[in-house]
Backbone bond lengths (Angstrom), bond angles and torsions (degrees), N, CA, C in turn:
res aa  C-N    CA-C-N  psi(-1)  N-CA   C-N-CA  omega(-1)  CA-C   N-CA-C  phi
1 M - - - 1.441 - - 1.526 112.67 -
2 E 1.322 117.19 -31.99 1.449 120.23 -177.90 1.521 111.96 -69.38
3 D 1.306 117.81 -24.90 1.457 120.97 -178.98 1.526 112.61 -81.50
4 A 1.305 118.49 -10.39 1.461 121.31 -178.26 1.527 112.26 -75.88
5 A 1.325 118.50 -27.08 1.456 121.57 -176.41 1.535 112.73 -62.11
6 P 1.328 120.67 -48.57 1.468 118.96 178.69 1.530 112.68 -63.42
7 F 1.311 116.62 -35.03 1.464 119.55 178.03 1.525 110.83 -65.42
8 A 1.301 116.44 -40.58 1.467 120.65 178.37 1.523 110.79 -65.49
9 L 1.313 117.66 -37.15 1.467 120.88 178.38 1.523 111.49 -67.37
10 L 1.302 117.92 -28.29 1.458 120.81 176.31 1.525 111.58 -74.96
11 L 1.312 116.86 -32.69 1.460 120.28 -178.78 1.527 113.16 -80.41
12 L 1.305 116.66 -22.13 1.465 120.14 -176.68 1.530 112.89 -60.24
13 P 1.327 120.74 -48.29 1.480 119.15 177.52 1.526 112.69 -62.48
14 I 1.306 117.58 -36.51 1.463 120.62 177.62 1.524 110.07 -64.10
15 F 1.321 116.43 -41.74 1.462 121.42 177.72 1.527 110.58 -60.72
16 Y 1.335 117.08 -44.25 1.469 120.75 179.56 1.523 111.68 -64.03
17 I 1.311 117.52 -40.14 1.457 120.86 179.25 1.521 111.19 -64.95
18 V 1.327 116.71 -40.09 1.469 120.33 178.39 1.522 110.19 -65.45
19 I 1.315 117.85 -44.13 1.468 121.38 179.23 1.532 110.19 -62.77
20 L 1.330 117.30 -42.96 1.464 119.78 177.98 1.519 111.21 -61.92
21 A 1.317 117.25 -41.50 1.462 120.27 179.14 1.528 110.94 -64.14
22 V 1.323 116.73 -38.76 1.462 120.59 -179.54 1.528 110.67 -67.96
23 V 1.312 117.25 -30.59 1.466 120.81 179.91 1.529 111.17 -85.96
24 I 1.322 117.63 -46.20 1.462 121.85 -171.64 1.524 112.07 -72.22
25 F 1.315 119.09 -46.42 1.465 121.45 -173.54 1.535 113.29 -58.70
26 P 1.346 120.29 -50.02 1.475 118.23 179.58 1.536 112.90 -64.58
27 H 1.326 116.72 -37.11 1.462 118.93 179.27 1.525 110.76 -69.67
28 W 1.322 116.81 -33.61 1.479 120.67 175.93 1.516 109.23 -57.93
29 K 1.342 116.45 -46.81 1.463 121.31 -179.77 1.531 111.08 -65.30
30 M 1.325 117.44 -40.40 1.468 120.44 179.85 1.524 111.14 -63.46
31 F 1.334 116.74 -44.75 1.461 119.77 178.87 1.526 110.83 -62.23
32 Q 1.324 117.75 -41.45 1.464 120.51 179.61 1.523 111.32 -65.04
33 R 1.312 118.22 -42.47 1.464 120.62 -179.44 1.516 112.11 -68.41
34 A 1.321 116.46 -25.80 1.460 119.50 177.38 1.522 111.61 -82.04
35 G 1.334 117.51 -9.16 1.450 120.67 177.73 1.520 114.25 101.77
36 Y 1.321 117.87 6.23 1.459 122.04 177.98 1.518 109.43 -101.54
37 S 1.312 115.89 170.00 1.456 120.78 176.57 1.532 109.31 -71.59
38 G 1.308 116.11 136.74 1.460 120.35 178.66 1.510 112.47 -65.54
39 A 1.334 116.40 -21.19 1.462 120.34 -179.66 1.528 112.36 -64.75
40 L 1.319 117.65 -16.83 1.471 120.11 175.80 1.527 111.31 -60.86
41 S 1.320 116.74 -24.88 1.465 119.40 180.00 1.517 111.64 -66.34
42 L 1.321 118.29 -20.67 1.461 120.61 177.22 1.526 111.53 -67.72
43 L 1.320 117.21 -22.22 1.471 120.06 176.43 1.523 112.09 -68.68
44 L 1.317 117.26 -16.08 1.456 120.38 179.55 1.520 112.11 -70.82
45 I 1.310 117.35 -11.62 1.464 121.18 177.50 1.531 110.14 -74.25
46 L 1.320 117.05 -29.10 1.462 121.76 -174.20 1.522 111.62 -84.61
47 P 1.328 117.39 129.29 1.463 120.06 178.03 1.527 111.11 -62.61
48 I 1.292 116.87 151.70 1.462 127.33 -179.02 1.532 110.80 67.86
49 I 1.318 118.16 -47.42 1.458 120.43 179.35 1.517 110.09 -64.81
50 N 1.335 117.50 -32.48 1.461 119.66 179.07 1.521 111.55 -62.36
51 I 1.298 117.86 -37.48 1.470 121.13 178.31 1.524 110.00 -67.76
52 I 1.326 116.31 -42.75 1.467 120.64 179.15 1.528 110.52 -62.29
53 V 1.329 117.06 -43.71 1.468 121.02 -179.63 1.518 110.91 -63.64
54 L 1.323 117.86 -42.20 1.464 119.97 -179.59 1.526 111.96 -66.38
55 F 1.338 117.72 -39.31 1.468 119.70 176.05 1.523 110.84 -66.45
56 W 1.332 117.09 -42.74 1.461 120.55 177.71 1.522 110.84 -60.58
57 F 1.317 116.58 -44.90 1.457 121.62 179.97 1.528 111.15 -63.58
58 G 1.294 117.02 -40.49 1.460 120.66 -177.78 1.520 114.18 -70.09
59 F 1.324 116.91 -31.77 1.463 119.81 -173.92 1.523 114.36 -109.47
60 S 1.326 118.52 2.27 1.465 120.26 179.44 1.532 110.32 -89.18
61 D 1.330 114.97 163.22 1.463 120.32 173.34 1.514 107.95 -82.35
62 W 1.303 117.14 121.63 1.456 121.95 -176.19 1.519 110.05 -79.51
63 P 1.324 117.15 132.97 1.469 120.05 178.87 1.530 113.20 -59.16
64 A 1.304 118.21 -31.55 1.472 120.76 -179.08 1.522 111.68 -68.31
65 L 1.321 117.71 -22.42 1.466 120.62 -178.68 1.523 113.71 -99.55
66 R 1.312 117.75 -6.34 1.469 120.58 -176.62 1.523 112.04 -61.59
67 G 1.307 118.84 -38.52 1.457 121.50 -179.12 1.518 113.29 -78.96
68 R 1.303 118.34 -15.94 1.467 121.90 -176.46 1.521 113.48 -90.10
69 R 1.304 118.40 -9.01 1.448 120.40 -174.91 1.520 113.75 -82.92
70 G 1.285 117.49 -7.93 1.465 120.37 177.64 1.509 112.28 72.02
71 G 1.322 116.77 -112.17 1.463 121.70 -174.76 1.502 114.95 -84.07
72 M 1.310 118.41 -1.91 1.468 119.10 -177.04 1.496 112.19 -81.01
């Protein structure tokens, strides 16, 4: 049991990188398709700011849709 701790510490950074990739990559694509820079998805790593970014993204007018609204 004592030998499991160093192995777990080696896997922890790999686990974090996989979780970040699973979160960042889809949001990167969503931001790009909405007409924003995909780099905005990197803000999702930061606590509290991630909530603000998601609310802003959800309720803002997307540049990709501005030309499709016609007379609006």
